C-alpha positions as CSV (number, residue, x, y, z in Angstrom):
1,M,24.8,4.9,10.7
2,R,26.0,7.8,12.9
3,T,23.5,9.2,15.4
4,G,23.7,10.8,18.8
5,N,20.9,8.6,20.0
6,P,22.4,5.6,21.9
7,V,19.4,3.4,21.1
8,L,19.9,3.8,17.3
9,N,23.3,2.2,16.9
10,D,24.5,-0.2,14.2
11,R,23.1,-3.3,16.0
12,T,19.6,-1.9,16.4
13,F,18.3,-3.1,13.0
14,E,20.2,-6.4,12.6
15,D,17.1,-8.5,13.4
16,F,15.0,-6.7,10.8
17,G,17.4,-7.5,8.0
18,V,18.0,-3.9,7.1
19,S,21.5,-3.7,8.4
20,R,22.8,-4.8,5.0
21,R,21.7,-4.0,1.5
22,A,19.4,-6.6,0.0
23,T,20.1,-7.9,-3.5
24,A,18.0,-9.5,-6.1
25,A,19.4,-12.9,-5.2
26,D,18.1,-12.5,-1.7
27,A,14.5,-12.2,-2.8
28,A,12.4,-15.3,-2.9
29,P,10.5,-16.0,-6.2
30,S,7.2,-15.5,-4.5
31,A,8.3,-12.1,-3.2
32,T,8.9,-10.6,-6.6
33,M,6.2,-8.6,-8.3
34,T,5.0,-9.6,-11.8
35,I,3.3,-7.5,-14.3
36,Q,0.1,-9.5,-14.0
37,G,0.1,-9.3,-10.2
38,T,0.7,-5.6,-10.4
39,A,-2.1,-5.1,-12.8
40,Q,-4.5,-7.2,-10.7
41,K,-3.7,-5.3,-7.5
42,T,-4.0,-2.0,-9.4
43,L,-7.4,-2.9,-10.8
44,G,-8.6,-4.1,-7.4
45,L,-7.5,-0.9,-5.7
46,L,-9.1,1.2,-8.5
47,L,-12.4,-0.7,-8.1
48,L,-12.2,-0.2,-4.3
49,A,-11.6,3.6,-4.7
50,L,-14.4,3.8,-7.3
51,N,-16.8,2.0,-5.0
52,A,-15.9,4.4,-2.1
53,A,-16.4,7.4,-4.4
54,C,-19.8,6.1,-5.6
55,V,-21.0,5.5,-2.0
56,T,-19.8,9.0,-0.9
57,W,-21.4,10.6,-4.0
58,S,-24.7,8.8,-3.3
59,Q,-24.7,10.0,0.3
60,T,-24.2,13.7,-0.6
61,I,-26.4,14.1,-3.6
62,P,-30.2,13.7,-3.0
63,S,-31.9,11.1,-5.1
64,S,-34.1,12.3,-8.0
65,A,-37.2,10.7,-6.4
66,A,-36.7,12.6,-3.1
67,A,-36.0,15.8,-4.9
68,A,-39.2,15.5,-7.0
69,R,-41.4,15.4,-4.0
């Protein structure tokens, strides 16, 4: 990596493991994503976003009981 910054030289990122390109053989079996794991995480994040949207919506829209009074 060529840079004019003396701090960012080739040895800067050696301890982080990004100084060389990782291969599929380097990945541990537990570090690989499966379809099931991806689907579960997607569903969890979708439910979290839906919950946040419902709470926000309920805070901005007055309830029907309060509006009827």
